[in-house]
C-alpha positions in Angstrom: 78.6 151.0 -45.9 78.7 150.3 -42.1 76.5 152.4 -39.9 78.6 154.9 -37.9 78.1 155.3 -34.2 79.6 157.1 -31.3 82.2 155.4 -29.2 80.9 154.2 -25.8 82.2 156.2 -22.8 85.3 154.7 -21.1 84.6 152.2 -18.3 84.4 153.8 -14.8 87.7 153.4 -13.0 86.1 153.9 -9.6 82.6 154.1 -8.2 82.3 155.8 -4.8 78.8 155.4 -3.2 77.4 157.1 -0.1 75.8 154.8 2.5 73.0 156.5 4.5 69.8 157.1 2.4 71.7 156.1 -0.7 72.6 152.4 -0.5 70.5 151.8 2.6 67.3 153.6 3.9 68.9 155.0 7.0 65.8 157.0 8.1 63.5 153.9 7.9 66.0 151.9 9.9 66.3 154.7 12.5 62.5 154.9 12.8 62.5 151.1 13.5 65.2 151.6 16.1 63.3 154.5 17.7 60.1 152.4 17.9 62.0 149.6 19.6 63.5 152.1 22.1 60.1 153.6 22.9 58.6 150.2 23.5 61.4 149.1 25.8 61.1 152.2 27.9 57.3 152.4 28.1 57.2 155.6 26.1 54.4 156.5 23.6 54.9 155.3 20.0 53.8 158.7 18.7 57.1 160.1 20.0 58.8 158.4 17.1 57.8 161.4 15.0 59.5 163.7 17.6 62.7 161.7 17.5 62.8 161.8 13.7 62.3 165.5 13.6 65.0 166.1 16.1 67.3 163.7 14.4 67.3 165.6 11.1 68.3 162.6 9.1 71.3 161.9 11.4 72.8 165.4 10.8 71.8 166.9 14.2 74.5 166.6 17.0 73.8 163.6 19.2 74.3 165.3 22.5 71.8 168.1 21.6 69.2 165.5 20.5 69.7 163.5 23.8 69.3 166.7 25.9 66.1 167.6 24.2 64.6 164.1 24.6 65.7 163.8 28.2 63.8 167.0 29.0 60.8 165.6 27.3 61.0 162.2 29.0 61.3 162.7 32.7 63.2 159.7 34.3 65.1 158.7 31.2 68.8 159.8 31.5 70.7 161.5 28.8 73.3 158.8 28.9 70.6 156.1 28.1 69.3 158.2 25.3 72.7 159.0 23.9 73.6 155.3 23.9 70.5 154.6 21.9 71.3 157.5 19.5 74.8 156.4 18.9 73.8 152.8 18.4 71.3 154.3 16.0 69.8 152.2 13.2 72.7 149.8 12.8 70.8 146.8 14.1 67.8 147.5 11.9 69.3 148.2 8.5 68.3 146.1 5.5 69.4 146.0 1.9 66.9 146.2 -0.9 67.1 143.4 -3.4 67.3 145.8 -6.3 70.3 147.5 -4.7 72.0 144.1 -4.2 71.5 143.2 -7.9 72.9 146.6 -9.0 76.1 146.1 -6.9 76.5 142.6 -8.3 76.3 144.2 -11.8 79.0 146.7 -10.8 81.2 143.8 -9.7 80.4 141.8 -12.9 81.4 144.9 -14.9 84.8 145.0 -13.2 84.3 148.4 -11.7 85.9 148.9 -8.2 83.2 150.1 -5.8 84.0 151.8 -2.4 81.5 153.1 0.1 82.4 156.7 1.2 80.4 157.8 4.2 80.5 160.4 7.0 79.9 159.1 10.6 81.4 157.1 13.4 83.7 154.3 12.3 82.2 151.6 14.5 78.6 152.6 13.8 78.9 152.9 10.0 80.9 149.6 9.7 78.2 147.8 11.7 75.6 149.1 9.2 77.7 147.9 6.3 78.2 144.4 7.7 74.6 144.1 9.0 73.3 145.0 5.5 75.6 142.5 3.9 77.4 145.3 1.9 80.8 144.0 3.0 80.4 141.1 0.6 79.3 143.4 -2.3 81.8 146.2 -2.4 85.6 146.4 -2.5 86.0 148.5 0.6 84.8 151.5 2.5 86.1 154.8 3.9 84.4 156.3 7.0 85.1 159.8 8.1 85.4 158.9 11.7 88.2 156.5 10.9 90.2 158.6 8.4 89.7 162.0 10.1 88.2 163.7 7.0 84.5 164.3 6.2 82.9 164.8 2.9 83.2 167.1 1.0 86.9 167.2 1.9 89.0 165.9 -1.0 91.1 163.7 1.3 88.2 161.2 1.9 87.8 160.7 -1.8 91.5 160.2 -2.4 91.4 157.7 0.5 88.7 155.7 -1.5 91.1 155.4 -4.4 93.8 154.1 -2.1 91.5 151.5 -0.7 91.4 149.7 -4.0 95.0 150.3 -4.9 94.5 153.1 -7.5 97.4 155.6 -7.8 94.9 158.5 -7.8 91.5 159.7 -9.0 91.0 159.7 -12.8 88.7 162.6 -13.1 87.2 161.4 -16.4 86.2 158.0 -15.1 85.5 158.4 -11.4 81.9 158.7 -10.2 80.4 159.7 -6.8 76.8 158.7 -6.0 75.0 160.2 -3.0 71.9 161.9 -1.7 73.6 164.9 0.1 74.2 167.8 -2.2 76.6 169.6 0.2 78.7 166.5 0.9 78.5 164.2 -2.1 78.0 166.5 -5.0 79.9 169.4 -3.7 82.9 167.2 -2.9 82.8 165.7 -6.4 82.5 169.1 -8.1 85.5 170.4 -6.1 87.6 167.5 -7.3 86.3 167.6 -10.9 84.9 164.1 -10.9 81.5 162.9 -12.0 78.6 162.9 -9.6 75.1 161.6 -9.5 72.7 163.1 -7.1 70.1 160.6 -5.7 67.1 162.9 -5.5 64.4 160.7 -4.0 62.0 162.9 -5.9 63.3 166.1 -4.4 64.1 169.1 -6.6 67.6 170.3 -7.0 67.9 173.7 -5.2 71.6 174.6 -5.3 72.5 177.4 -7.7 76.3 177.5 -7.4 77.1 173.9 -8.4 75.3 171.0 -10.1 75.7 167.2 -10.3 76.7 165.6 -13.6 73.4 163.6 -13.5 70.3 163.2 -11.3 68.7 159.9 -10.5 65.7 159.0 -8.5 67.5 156.3 -6.5 70.8 154.5 -6.4 69.7 151.7 -8.7 69.0 154.2 -11.5 72.3 156.0 -10.6 74.3 152.8 -11.0 72.6 152.1 -14.2 73.8 155.5 -15.5 77.4 154.6 -14.6 77.1 151.2 -16.3 75.4 152.7 -19.4 72.2 150.9 -18.7 69.9 153.8 -17.8 66.2 153.1 -18.5 65.1 155.2 -21.4 61.6 156.7 -21.9 59.2 154.7 -24.0 59.0 157.5 -26.5 62.7 158.4 -26.1 65.0 158.2 -29.1 66.6 154.8 -29.7 69.8 155.1 -31.7 69.5 153.6 -35.2 72.7 151.7 -34.8 71.2 149.9 -31.8 68.2 148.8 -33.8 70.4 147.7 -36.7 72.7 145.5 -34.6 72.1 141.8 -35.1 70.7 140.0 -32.1 70.0 143.1 -30.0 66.4 144.1 -29.4 65.8 147.1 -27.1 63.8 146.1 -24.1 60.9 148.6 -23.5 57.7 148.5 -21.5 54.6 150.5 -21.4 55.0 152.6 -18.2 52.0 153.7 -16.1 51.2 157.4 -16.7 52.5 158.5 -13.2 55.9 156.7 -13.8 56.2 158.0 -17.3 55.6 161.6 -16.4 58.0 161.3 -13.4 60.6 160.1 -15.8 59.9 162.9 -18.2 60.3 165.5 -15.4 63.6 163.8 -14.3 64.9 163.6 -17.9 64.1 167.3 -18.4 65.7 168.3 -15.1 68.8 166.2 -15.9 69.3 167.6 -19.4 69.0 171.2 -18.1 71.3 170.5 -15.2 74.0 169.1 -17.5 73.6 172.0 -19.9 74.1 174.6 -17.1 76.9 172.6 -15.4 79.0 172.0 -18.5 78.3 175.2 -20.3 78.9 173.6 -23.7 79.7 175.8 -26.7 78.5 175.8 -30.3 77.4 172.5 -31.7 77.5 170.8 -28.3 75.0 173.3 -26.8 72.8 172.9 -29.9 72.7 169.2 -29.4 72.0 169.5 -25.7 69.1 172.0 -26.4 67.7 169.6 -29.1 67.5 166.8 -26.5 65.9 169.2 -24.0 63.3 170.2 -26.6 62.6 166.6 -27.4 61.7 165.9 -23.8 59.6 169.1 -23.7 57.6 168.1 -26.7 57.1 164.6 -25.2 55.7 166.2 -22.1 53.4 168.3 -24.2 52.2 165.3 -26.3 51.6 163.3 -23.1 49.4 166.2 -21.9 47.5 166.4 -25.1 49.1 169.6 -26.3 50.1 169.7 -29.9 53.4 171.4 -31.1 51.3 174.1 -32.8 49.5 174.9 -29.5 52.8 174.8 -27.6 54.3 177.3 -30.1 51.3 179.6 -29.8 51.5 179.5 -26.0 55.2 180.3 -26.2 54.5 183.2 -28.6 51.8 184.6 -26.3 54.1 184.4 -23.3 56.9 186.1 -25.2 54.5 188.9 -26.3 53.3 189.4 -22.7 56.7 189.5 -21.1 58.9 190.9 -23.9 61.1 189.5 -26.7 63.6 186.7 -26.3 65.9 188.4 -28.8 67.8 190.4 -26.2 69.4 189.3 -23.0 67.5 191.7 -20.8 65.9 190.0 -17.9 62.6 191.3 -16.5 62.7 191.4 -12.7 58.9 190.9 -12.4 58.7 194.4 -10.9 58.0 197.8 -12.4 60.2 200.8 -12.0 58.4 203.8 -10.5 58.1 206.8 -12.9 60.1 209.8 -11.9 59.2 213.4 -12.7 61.4 213.4 -15.8 60.3 209.9 -17.1 57.6 209.5 -19.7 
């Protein structure tokens, strides 16, 4: 009797990817640009930290940053500083080889890929071309050119138009980006899938969640293509082991990498559970996967399942039963005259 297995998810119909600090390291390029500007104008190299702080990852208004720096640098005009800021990191951007390989894999898989970015049209297009991304993607949509900024739905619809799609297929469209308010919020509002590029940061929003969380864009793209690296101790489906000619590729990760992946897997599973709010059997399956990662964390830390259960029981006894939905605030109500 043949082994049954779940059908693979449908191939992505569109992959939209953010540019700055997702496909390219915009902040690193901007720091290089800042160092060059300081050197050209005889200014102290340590002021690069000041520029980076004022820049706020490119989100601070350019005129405000220029005014603050002109006040700091007596003799350097706001116009000169503003020209530098608007030119920004475009001349200093580079593309990581791993990102290049990931985009080539997207193309090989036949998935249309469009860069969706906020910013000035000329500046963002210069970054795209200087990084060599123009030869790796199917097009781009820049807010300064189309008149709409993420998270507005219009900019995502424009991405579909770039590659000739009649619209966004909510079941097979993905958005990858590092900005919660722009990339993830925009995707959630449209009902499309999203992957938040965390860069090691924790997810802090409570009103919306990404479909998945990845450390970087390479891992995010692997998610979309169904090639996400699995934990060494993670479950490998039996059908995969039983398929002739296919041997799962695993490696022994260093403890720091392994534990980082455990934390990311746990955060991802919990995020999906909260975002999708599955019912019945689906919720049970999701919780089973979460518990598996929790037990893997415990094992890696040398904590046996029995000790883990005892710790849980002790915590439950200290803070109250889990049988009811009552939530303890962490505070104590003051006793009134008629209270026991």
